[in-house]
PLY file of the C-alpha trace (Angstrom):
ply
format ascii 1.0
element vertex 94
property float x
property float y
property float z
element edge 93
property int vertex1
property int vertex2
end_header
-1.77 -24.07 -18.34
-2.03 -20.37 -18.98
-2.02 -17.51 -16.30
-4.22 -14.51 -16.96
-3.50 -11.66 -14.45
-6.25 -9.51 -13.10
-6.44 -5.74 -12.75
-2.99 -4.20 -12.66
-1.11 -7.36 -12.27
1.68 -8.54 -14.56
3.16 -12.01 -14.89
6.95 -12.06 -15.42
9.79 -14.60 -15.64
13.31 -13.68 -14.38
16.15 -13.42 -16.78
18.96 -15.80 -15.93
21.40 -14.64 -13.19
24.96 -13.94 -14.08
27.20 -16.97 -14.04
30.53 -15.16 -13.86
31.70 -11.72 -12.66
33.21 -9.12 -14.91
36.68 -10.22 -13.81
35.93 -13.82 -14.95
35.21 -15.44 -11.56
32.59 -18.18 -11.74
29.84 -17.71 -9.15
28.24 -20.53 -7.08
24.44 -20.60 -6.81
24.59 -19.22 -3.26
26.68 -16.20 -4.38
24.47 -15.23 -7.32
22.30 -12.16 -6.65
18.56 -12.47 -7.45
18.12 -10.87 -10.83
15.75 -7.86 -11.14
15.38 -7.95 -14.81
12.54 -10.00 -16.19
10.46 -10.67 -19.38
6.71 -9.78 -19.36
4.64 -12.90 -20.11
1.11 -11.59 -19.49
-0.52 -8.25 -18.62
-3.79 -7.63 -16.84
-6.42 -5.31 -18.33
-5.96 -2.42 -15.92
-9.18 -0.69 -14.92
-10.15 0.62 -11.49
-7.70 -0.21 -8.71
-8.09 1.32 -5.27
-10.50 3.96 -6.69
-8.18 5.13 -9.40
-8.18 4.34 -13.22
-5.02 2.36 -14.03
-3.77 2.14 -17.65
-1.26 -0.56 -18.40
2.05 0.71 -19.58
3.86 -2.59 -20.24
3.32 -5.11 -22.98
4.01 -8.80 -23.40
7.51 -9.52 -24.52
9.15 -6.44 -23.02
12.12 -6.60 -20.71
11.58 -4.81 -17.38
13.31 -3.99 -14.17
11.21 -4.53 -11.04
11.61 -3.91 -7.31
13.97 -6.36 -5.51
11.42 -7.85 -3.21
8.23 -7.29 -5.14
5.64 -9.82 -6.22
4.45 -13.28 -5.46
6.44 -16.29 -6.77
4.42 -19.12 -8.25
5.38 -22.46 -9.77
3.26 -23.87 -12.58
4.12 -26.89 -14.77
7.71 -26.78 -13.52
8.27 -23.10 -14.50
8.71 -20.35 -11.90
6.83 -17.14 -12.47
6.48 -13.88 -10.46
3.17 -11.88 -10.28
3.76 -8.16 -9.58
1.64 -5.09 -9.56
2.43 -2.67 -12.38
3.54 -0.04 -9.75
6.39 -2.50 -8.75
7.82 -2.18 -12.19
10.59 0.53 -12.12
11.63 0.61 -15.77
11.30 -0.82 -19.35
14.57 -1.94 -20.87
14.87 -1.05 -24.59
0 1
1 2
2 3
3 4
4 5
5 6
6 7
7 8
8 9
9 10
10 11
11 12
12 13
13 14
14 15
15 16
16 17
17 18
18 19
19 20
20 21
21 22
22 23
23 24
24 25
25 26
26 27
27 28
28 29
29 30
30 31
31 32
32 33
33 34
34 35
35 36
36 37
37 38
38 39
39 40
40 41
41 42
42 43
43 44
44 45
45 46
46 47
47 48
48 49
49 50
50 51
51 52
52 53
53 54
54 55
55 56
56 57
57 58
58 59
59 60
60 61
61 62
62 63
63 64
64 65
65 66
66 67
67 68
68 69
69 70
70 71
71 72
72 73
73 74
74 75
75 76
76 77
77 78
78 79
79 80
80 81
81 82
82 83
83 84
84 85
85 86
86 87
87 88
88 89
89 90
90 91
91 92
92 93
C-alpha cells in the first residue's frame, strides 16, 4: 500500500531512538525520548493552502527535524508513519 499526501502534507518515518546515553547507560523503552528526526517518504504537490501558494521545500529521502507534537500517527501494513504539514518541519539535516 502506498500513501500519497495531499496539498502541503509530508509522510515521514521516525529514525530510531537512542538505545544508550553518551555515558554508556542502556535506556529502557519508557525512558527513551520520542525522536524528532525523521526520513521523508512522500511529499504532497503543494499548491493553494489557506489562500496562499505553497511550494514544497523538502524532497523524498531527506532527513528532517520536526516539531515534537506535530502530525498524525498512522499505522499501515505494520509500519508506523507520521503525516505532518510542511510548516511543522523545522530543519533539513544534511
